[in-house]
N, C-alpha and C positions, 0 to 999 in steps of 0.2 A: 537389684530390682527397684528398691526405693529411689536410688539415684536416677535411674532412667525414668521412673514415674515423676520424679521432681523436675527433671529436665523437660519432659513433655508438658507438664503444667506450666513451666516457666515459658516455653515456646508459645503455647496458647495464649498466656497472658501478654506476651510481647506482641503477638499478632493482633489481639484486640486493642492494645495500647497504640499501635501504629496505624491501624486501619479503621477504627471505629467511626471517625468523622468523615471519611472519604465518601461514603454513601449519601451523606447529607450535604456535601459542599462541592461535589464534582459536576458542575453544570457545563453545558456546551457541547456534549456529545463526544464521540471517540477522538477526534483530532485534539481537542483540549485535554481529554483524559490522558492521552499518551505524554503530553507535556507535563501534566501534573505527576505522573508516575516517574518521569525522568528526573524532575526536580527533587522529588522526595526520595526515591529508592536508589537513585544513582548518585546525585549530587549531595544530598543531605545524609542519608543513612549509610550509603555505600554497600547496600545488600548485594548489588551486581555492578559491574563496571560498564563502561561505554560500549565495549565490544559485545558483551553479552546482551546489552539492551538492544543494540542494532539487530543482532541476530534474532532475538525473540520478536522484535517488531516485524521482521521479514517473515518469520515462520507464522505468526499469528495472522498477518495479513494474507499470506498465501493460501491458507486453508480456510475452510467454511466456518462460519459461526461468528459470534460477537468479538471483534478484534480487541477492543480495550478490555473486555472482561477476561478474555483468555490471557492477555498480557498480565493482568493483575493476579490471576490465578497462577500463572507460571513463575512469576517473581516470588510469590509466597511459597510455592512448591519447592523452588531451588533453595530458598533460605531456611525454611522451617519444616518441610515435609507435607505429606498428603493431608493429614487431618487439619493442619493449620491452613492449607490452601482451601479446603472445603469451607472452613469457618470464615476465612477472609471473603470467599465468594458470597456467602450468605450476608455478611456485614456489608458488602459492597452493593449488593443488588436489592435487598429486601426493603430498604427505605423507599426507593423509588417505586418498587412493585406495589407496596401497600398504598402508596399515594395514587397510583394509576388504578388500582382496584376501587378506591374511594371515588375517583373520578368517574369510573364506569357506572357506580351506583347513582351518582348525581346526575350523569347524562341520561340515564334511562328514565328519569323522572321529569325531564323538562319537555317543553312544547317543541314546536317546529322550528322555532328561531330563538336566538339568544338576544339579550339586550345589547344595543349598539356599543356601550362602554366596554362590555366583555370582548366584542370583536376587536375594538381599538387596542385593549390591553394585549390580546393575543398577537396582533399584528406587530405591536411594539417588541414583544418577546422574540418573534420571528426575525425581525430586522436586527435586533441586538445579537442574536444567535449567529446570523450570517457574518457579522463582523468578527465574532469570536472565533468561528471556524476558519475564516480567512486568515486571520493572524496565526492560528495554530498550524495552518498549512504552510504559510511562509516560514515559520520557525522550524518546522520539521524538514522542509526542503533545504534549508541552510545546513542542517546536519547530514542529510542524505547526499547532498552534492559534494563530491570529492574531486571530480575531474570533468573533462568535457563530455565524457560518455554518460556519466550519471546526470549531469545537467540536461543532456539531450533527452534521456529517458524520462526524467521528470516532466519536461515539456510535452513530449509526445504522448505520455500516459495521460496527462490532463487533457490534451486536445482530443485524443481518441475517446476518452470517457465523456466528454462534452458532446461529441458528434453522434454517439450511438449508445443505446442502453438495452442490455439483455442479460438473462441469467448466466449464460455461458460466456459472455463477453469479457467481464472483468478478470476471471481467472486465466482466460486465453491471453489477455494483454500482459499479465504478470509472468505467465510462462514464456512468452515470446521475449519479454525483457531479460529474463533469466538466461535464455539461449544466447541472445545478443551479447550479454556481458561475458559469458564463457567464451564465445568465438573471439571476442575482442581481446580478453586477457590472455588466452592461449595463442593468439596471433595466428589462427588457422588460415585466415584469408590474407594476412600481410604479405606473405611470399608470393602467391599468385597475382595479387594486385601490383606488387612492385615489378614483378616480371612483365606484366602487360604494359605498364607505364614505361618500363625500361626499353621494351621493344620499339615503342613509338618514339621515345625521346632519343634512343640510340640511333635509330634509323634516320631521324631527322638530322642529328649531328653528322653522321657519315655522309648523307646526301649533300649537306652544306660543304663539307671538306672536299668532296669530289668536284663540285662545281667551282670551288676556289682554285683547285689544281688545273682544271680545264682552262679557266681564265688565264692562268699564269703561262700555260703552254701556248696559248693562242696569242700572246703578246708579241708584236713585231720585233725583230732583231735590229739593233742600231748599228750604223756604220756599214761600210762596204765589206765585200769578201776579203779584200787584202787586209783590211783592219781586223776582221775576224781571225785571220791567220796569225797576225801579230799578237793579238790578245791570247790566242790558243798557245802560241809558242811561249809567250811570257808566263802564262799560267803553268805550263809544263816545266819551265825553267825554275820558277818559284817552288813548285812542288818538289823538284829534285834537290833543291838546296835547303828544304825544310821550312821555307818561309810560307806564310799564309797570305792569300789575296782576299779581297773583299767578297769574292764568290764563295770562299770557303765557309762563311757564315750562312750564306744562302743554302749551300749544300747541307750544312748541319740542320738548318730549319726544316728542309725537305725531308731529311732522314728522320728527324723527330716527328714530323707530321705522319710519315708512314707508320712509325711505331704506334702513334695514337690511333691511327686508322685500324691497325691490326687489333688493338684493345677494343675498339668499338665493334669490330666484327665478332670478337669473342663474346661481347655483351649481347649482341643481336642473336647469336646462335645459342646463347645460354650454356656454353661449354664451361665446365668447372675448371679453375686454375689448377696448376699442377700440384700445389700444396694444399688444396681443399679436399676434404674427404669425399669420396664418391658414395654412391647409394649403398654399396656393399659394406662400407666402412662405417661402423657406428660412431657418431660424433659424441665426444665427451661432454656431458652436461656441465653447465656453469655451476660454480660453487653455491649460488643462491638456490638454484633448482635442485641440486643434489642433496642439499641439507634436509633431513627429515622434519616433517611438519607435525609437531607434537603440541597437543593442547596443554598448556600449563596447569599445574594442579589447582592453581587459584581460579582458573577459568573452567574447571570441570564441573559439569552440572550435577554430578552425583555427590559433590563435596563443596560446601561453602568455604570461605576463606579461612574459617576456623578449623578446617579439616575434619569436622564432625560428619560422620556418615548419616545421610538422611534417606527418606523413602521414595526417591525417584526410581522409576522402573527401569529394569535392564532392557536391552533392545528386544529380547525374546518376549518379555512380558508386554512391552509396548506393542509389538507386532500382534500378539494375541488379543490384546484389548481392541485394536483397530479391526481385526478380522471379526471378532464377536460383535462389534458395533454394526458392521456392515451386513452381518447376518440378521440382526435384529431390525435393521432398516429394511431389508429385503422382505422380511416377514410382515412388517407393518404395511409396507407398500402393496404387497400381494393381497392382503386382506382388504385393504382400502380400495383396490381396483377390482377384485373378483367377487366380493360379497354383494348381494343386492341391497338397495337402500333400506329395505324393511328390516334387515339384519345388522345394519350399521347404525347404532344410535348416534344422535347429533354429537354427543360428547366424544365418541370415538373418532367421528370425522373430524372434529375440531382438533383433537390431539394429533391425528394423522397428518393434517395439513400443517400444523405447527412443526411437527417432527421433520416433515419434508422440507419446510421452509428453512429450519435451523440447520439442515444438512447441506442444502445446495446454495445457501447465500454466501457469496464471496464479496469481500469488500466492506463488511461490517454494517453499522448503522445506516449510512446513506443508501444502501441497497435494499435493506429489509423493508422500507416503506412501500415502494411500488409493488414488491412481491406479496406482502401481506394484504395489500389492497386487492390483489388478484384472488387470493385464497379465502378472503373473508367477505369483502363487499360483493364480488362477483357471485358468491354463493347465496347472496341475499340475507346474510345473517346480521350485517350491520349496514345502516344507511350511509350514503356518501357524505352527508353532513356530519354525522357523529364520528365517522373516520377522520375527516379533516379537523374537527375540534380537538380530538385526541392527538393528532399529528402536531397541531400548534402547541398544545400544552406539554407534550413530551419534551419539547425544546426547552421548557422552563423548569423541567424536573431534573433533579440530580441523578447520577448513576447511569446505567447503560440504556441506550435507545431501545434495546430488545425488550425492555419492560413494556413496550407498546403492545406486545403480545398478551400481557396480563390484562390490560385494558380491553383488548378485543375479545379475549376469551370470557372474561366476566360479562361484558356487554352481550355477547352472543348467547351465553347461557340464560341470562336474565330475560332477554327478549323472547327467547324460545319457550322457556318454562312459564313465562307470564301469559303465554297464549298468542303473542304476536305472529309467530310462525308455527304454532303447534296445532296439528290436526287431530289431536286427541290421543289418549293412551300414554301420556307422558307426565303423569301426575305423581310419580314416585318421589320426586324431590320438591321441596318448597322453593319458592323464587330465590330466597336468601341463600339456601344451601346450594342451589344450582349455580349461583354466581360464584360462590367460593370455589366450587369444583371446577367450574369453567376457567377461573382465573389460575388455579393451580395447574391444570392441564396445559394451559397456554404457557405458563412460567416453565414447566418441566420440558414441554415439547420444543420450545425455542432455544433453551439453554443447553440441554443435555448433550446434543450432537456435537457441538463445538468443544464443550469441556472434556468429553470422553476422548474425542480424537486427538485434542491437543495434549492430553495426559499420556496417551500411547505414543504420540509423536515425540515427546520429550525423551523417552527411552531411546528411540531410534536416532533422534538428533544428537544425542550425546555420543553416540558411536560413530557418526559420520561427519560431524561438524568440522573436524580437523582436515577433511579432504579439500584439496585446493579447488576443485571444480564446484564443490558445494559452496564454499566461501564466495567464489566468483559469481555463481548463479544468484546467490542471496543479495549480492551487491545491486544487481539489476533489478531483482524483484522488489527490493526495498525502494529504489528510485521510482519505479512505476506505481507502487502502492502509494507513495506520498503524492505522486501526480494525480492519482484518482481521488484524493481527498478534495481537490478543487472542484470535482463534479458535485460534491455535497453542497458546496457553496452556490453553485449554479442552480441545482435543483430546488433548494429551499428558496433562493432568490426569486424563482419563477412562480411560486405559489404562496409567498409569505404574507400577502396582504389579503385579509378576508373581512367581509362586511356583509350586510344584509343583501346587497345586489349581486354578490359573487361569493357565495358560501363555499365554492369549490377552490377558491384562492385565485389571485392573479399576481402579476409581477410587482415587486416593490418598486421597480423603476417607474411605474406609473404615477407616483406621487413623490416629489422631491423631499418631502418630510422624512419618508422612510429611508431614503438615500443618506440623509443627514444622520439619522439614527444609527444606521449601519457604520457610517464613517466614524461616528462618535465612539462607538463600541470598539472599533479597530484601533483608533488613535489612543483611546484611553488605556487599552491593554499594552500597546506597543510603546508608547512614549511615557506614560504616567504610571504604569504598573497596576492598573485597575484590575481586580480579580474578576473571573467570570460571573460568580454570583451577583456582584455589585453591578456589573455591566447589564445583566438580565434585568435586575430591578430598575436600573436607570432607563432601559429600553421600554419596560412596561409603563413606567411613569410618563415618559415622553409620548407614548401612545395615547394615554388618557389626556395629556395636554392637547394633543391634536384634536381629540374628540371634543374637548371643551371649546376650542377655537372654532371648529366647524359648526357645532351647535350654536355658538354665540353669533355667528354670521348668518344663521338661518338656513344652513345647507342640510 
């Protein structure tokens, strides 16, 4: 018992040691977070290998919730167990969450507009963040692309994500990419496609040979009939003595041509050769396909490389967790939709909206922004300006982008209980207490669905991850998910520049200065190894430089 307790304490201490600073230094959003996790937990510490990392990346991107947070949770779950995973999540998310709550308090006390230097600083942060995300997308694509299929899926995923945006769209794209990968790897369409092309190409070759024979038959005979008789007699005599004339070679060519024509006819009619198995005779699988696909013990998610048993769930427990979660989700949504407004306090509606968003958000941080706008701004709880200010600042905060829900929850509760949207009868909480409760509800509502479902998924995943079609599907899902990261670059690029005249945000391309800032961030990280925090700081400083130049010129 003492040894087990000591081992648990040691595991928790190791979790704190290896994770404590990530919540303070992981800038740049999910694409950069994935690279940070790979460099630390795969390359440096060796907690998981490259194969497990790619599988976790695909699983975390394919299901709802914060992708990078789920990845961090799963890595610690595999290595150290459930308690360490929960501790690592709190270490990872709380620094940014506390910062966003402080921001909510500050924003709730400012006027209708911010000083122009603040807008310049926020625009510089956005421009630098675009470069950081673009670099992370390129580096992740280099790892995801293994052949022509995955290269095509990365491109098509990025193109499709740029052209359209909806809640159901991203998961559908990843699902389709998984199906395409399975169909390609199992060669389900290779045979029919080859037969179709074979019919056309075989028919063309046969038609060409028939035309060639017809031309040979229509060639005029040389010489007179007497000469023809002499030639015939000579050929007969030569044949009788066993000698060969020059016509013998021509006859051999024609006979060979007939044999080729017969082969072409067999290709056209798709008749099986005599030594090929027919439909009733089962074909013996190749040695590669007949070998059992067994997950090595070093890759087993229930045991780390040290073979120490940890608390990852079995597939039965995992399935139970997922079922219970969806039952809770159904109950929350039924109450949200059926109860009248008078019986649904603002704080419950806030939690229900965040719980819904955390359940249906696929694609991670880039997708959470427009969805939360619909669930908070459209409700009249937060103004569009305050929403955009928070959006700009979250890019400069470390940790998960889902901490944006903490900012929105705290600001919603503060505004309401201060009386901005209160019609009376809501004085049970002070403004400060309401802000804390709202922030906590936003935090729990946005993170719980993803963490609960991914914890249950880990149990099921350990049971099915060795299946060949699962591996094949994840290859396609992974490629499409990497492609969708490029959509985050485009979305932020389109609203990154904010100022007094356009507080809703406009494209960074409208001013060459921001293009230079973005390029500087990208080149600094790619060629000179500049870390994301330093790149964000440089971007903010360059934003202030632009403001000084603009003010100095009298604009």
